[in-house]
N, C-alpha and C positions, 0 to 999 in steps of 0.2 A: 805196504802191500802192493797190489797191482792196480791197473787202471780200473776206473769205474764206468759202468754202463747204466744209463737211465732207461728204465722199462717204460714203454709207451702204452701198454695195455695190461690188464690183469692176466697173470700167468699162474696156472695151477699145476700141482704135481699130479701125476697119474697114480693109480692105486699101487703100482709096484714101486713108485718113488724113483724111477730111473730117469724120467724126463719131465719137462714141463710142456703144457699145451695151453691154448687159449681157454678162457673160462666157458666158452660156448661149445667146446669139444665134448663129446659124450664120454671121453675117457677122463675128464677133469674130476678130481676128487677133493683136493685141499688147496686153498689159496697159498701160493708160495710168495709171490711178489705182487703188491698192488700197483696200479699205474702210477708212474712218477717215482718209484723206488730206485735208489742207486745201489747196484750190486757189483760184486767183483766180476771183471770180464772173464776170468778163468772159469768161475762157477757158472756164469751165464752160458758160455760156450759149451761147457760140459753137459749141462742139462738141456740145452736146446738141440744137441745132437742126440737123438733118441737111441738108447742102447738096447731097447727091448725088442728090436726087430721091426717095429712099425714106424711109419713116417711121422715126424713131429709136425703139428699144425702151426707151430710158431713161425716158421718160414714157409708161408704158403706158396704153392705152385700157382702159376698164372692160369686161372680158369675164368672163362667168360660165360656168364649165364644169360640166356635169352628168355626173359619172362615179361609178361605184361602185368603192370600193377594197375589194379582197378581202384577207383576212388572208394573210400569207405562209405558205406550206406548208413545214414543216420536212422536209427529206429526210434520212433516216437513212443514214449511210454504212455500207458493209459493213466488218466488222472486218478489220484488217490481217492479212495472212498470217503464220502463226507461223513465224518464221525461226530459231528456236532449234534447235541441233543435237540430233539424237536420239542417245542413247548407242549406241555400237557394241557388238556382242556380245563376249563374252570370246574372245580369239583363242588 
């Protein structure tokens, strides 16, 4: 057959089945190749070039995002209610 390509991240088919996108893409519907899978280079190149008219997210454009990450705030939980039985008085 042809050369093999090792996929480095999960790639999913779109609903139309015309191309593959990353699993985090909103168009992703069905898992095509899990990370680490070896696939034919011809099939990989055919599916990564999206034929449905929309850009494929497998080959991302360089986009820099400027955002500030805030540390996670730890929320303290209220203690659980004491469900132990209280002793009844002497009858």
